C-alpha positions as CSV (number, residue, x, y, z in Angstrom):
1,X,-20.3,-87.0,3.3
2,X,-17.3,-89.4,3.0
3,X,-15.4,-90.0,6.2
4,X,-11.9,-89.9,4.8
5,X,-8.8,-88.0,5.6
6,X,-6.8,-88.0,2.3
7,X,-3.6,-86.4,1.2
8,X,-5.4,-83.2,0.1
9,X,-6.8,-82.8,3.6
10,X,-3.4,-82.8,5.3
11,X,-1.4,-79.7,6.0
12,X,2.2,-80.4,4.9
13,X,3.6,-77.1,3.6
14,X,6.4,-75.8,5.8
15,X,5.7,-72.2,4.7
16,X,2.0,-72.5,5.6
17,X,2.7,-74.1,9.0
18,X,5.2,-71.4,9.8
19,X,2.7,-68.7,8.8
20,X,0.0,-70.5,10.8
21,X,2.0,-70.4,14.1
22,X,3.1,-66.7,13.4
23,X,-0.3,-65.2,12.5
24,X,-2.9,-67.8,13.6
25,X,-5.6,-67.4,16.2
26,X,-6.0,-70.0,19.0
27,X,-9.0,-71.8,20.6
28,X,-8.5,-74.1,23.6
29,X,-10.5,-76.9,25.1
30,X,-8.5,-79.2,27.4
31,X,-6.5,-81.2,26.2
32,X,-6.6,-79.8,22.7
33,X,-5.6,-76.4,21.3
34,X,-6.6,-75.4,17.8
35,X,-4.6,-72.8,15.8
36,X,-6.4,-71.6,12.7
37,X,-5.8,-69.1,9.9
38,X,-8.0,-68.1,7.1
39,X,-5.6,-68.6,4.2
40,X,-5.8,-69.6,0.5
41,X,-4.0,-72.9,-0.1
42,X,-3.5,-75.2,-3.1
43,X,-6.1,-77.8,-2.2
44,X,-9.7,-77.7,-3.5
45,X,-10.9,-78.9,0.0
46,X,-11.7,-75.9,2.2
47,X,-9.8,-77.1,5.2
48,X,-6.2,-78.4,5.5
49,X,-5.4,-79.8,8.9
50,X,-2.3,-80.9,10.9
51,X,-1.8,-82.7,14.2
52,X,1.0,-82.2,16.7
53,X,2.0,-83.8,20.0
54,X,4.9,-82.0,21.6
55,X,7.9,-84.0,22.6
56,X,8.3,-82.0,25.8
57,X,4.9,-83.3,27.0
58,X,5.0,-86.9,25.8
59,X,8.5,-88.3,25.8
60,X,8.1,-91.7,24.0
61,X,7.5,-91.6,20.3
62,X,5.2,-94.6,20.5
63,X,2.8,-92.7,22.7
64,X,3.0,-89.5,20.6
65,X,2.2,-91.5,17.5
66,X,-0.7,-93.3,19.2
67,X,-2.2,-89.9,20.3
68,X,-1.8,-88.5,16.8
69,X,-3.6,-91.5,15.4
70,X,-6.4,-91.0,17.8
71,X,-6.6,-87.3,17.0
72,X,-6.7,-88.0,13.3
73,X,-9.4,-90.6,13.7
74,X,-11.6,-88.3,15.9
75,X,-11.2,-85.5,13.3
76,X,-11.9,-87.9,10.4
77,X,-15.2,-89.0,12.0
78,X,-16.3,-85.5,12.9
79,X,-14.9,-83.3,10.1
80,X,-18.4,-82.6,8.8
81,X,-18.8,-80.4,11.9
82,X,-16.1,-78.1,10.4
83,X,-16.7,-78.4,6.7
84,X,-20.5,-77.9,6.7
85,X,-20.2,-74.4,8.3
86,X,-17.1,-73.1,6.6
87,X,-17.2,-71.3,3.2
88,X,-13.6,-69.9,3.1
89,X,-10.3,-71.8,3.0
90,X,-8.7,-72.4,6.4
91,X,-5.6,-74.1,7.7
92,X,-5.8,-75.7,11.1
93,X,-3.4,-77.3,13.6
94,X,-4.5,-79.4,16.5
95,X,-2.0,-79.5,19.4
96,X,-2.2,-81.9,22.3
97,X,-1.4,-80.0,25.5
98,X,-1.4,-82.5,28.4
99,X,1.3,-84.8,29.8
100,X,-0.7,-88.0,30.1
101,X,-2.7,-90.0,27.6
102,X,-6.5,-89.2,27.4
103,X,-9.2,-91.7,26.5
104,X,-10.8,-91.6,23.0
105,X,-14.2,-90.4,24.3
106,X,-12.6,-87.5,26.2
107,X,-10.6,-86.6,23.1
108,X,-13.7,-86.7,21.0
109,X,-15.6,-84.4,23.4
110,X,-12.7,-82.0,23.4
111,X,-12.6,-81.9,19.6
112,X,-16.3,-81.2,19.4
113,X,-16.0,-78.4,22.0
114,X,-13.0,-76.9,20.1
115,X,-15.1,-77.0,16.9
116,X,-18.0,-75.1,18.4
117,X,-15.7,-72.5,19.9
118,X,-13.9,-72.2,16.5
119,X,-17.2,-71.7,14.6
120,X,-18.5,-69.1,17.0
121,X,-15.2,-67.2,16.8
122,X,-15.3,-67.3,13.0
123,X,-18.9,-66.0,12.9
124,X,-17.9,-63.2,15.3
125,X,-15.0,-62.2,13.0
126,X,-17.1,-62.3,9.9
127,X,-19.7,-60.0,11.5
128,X,-17.0,-57.4,12.5
């Protein structure tokens, strides 16, 4: 497994993002929220992912950008948790939900928790 987050991994399509927010399901683990949708996309990679830090929560762009960099890094190092257990194409959006900055270790723990909740929800949906 290569620990990269290339161009094909990133969710950039405005139509897909709009559809994700309209139809997607949500999983939360403080301070992260994951919105996901099982959707065919143009990439060969099964997961396309985006990261968002709302301006209403974090006012300064410097801090928003730092949090997004940390979220991308945490995902990049742990994306095998997602990709090993998924067989259909998904689009994902990670949203940062708190007003203050969180430490890297806390962010990593939250991402792993969100991943496990996401995988259990997917397995439940496939069984139904």
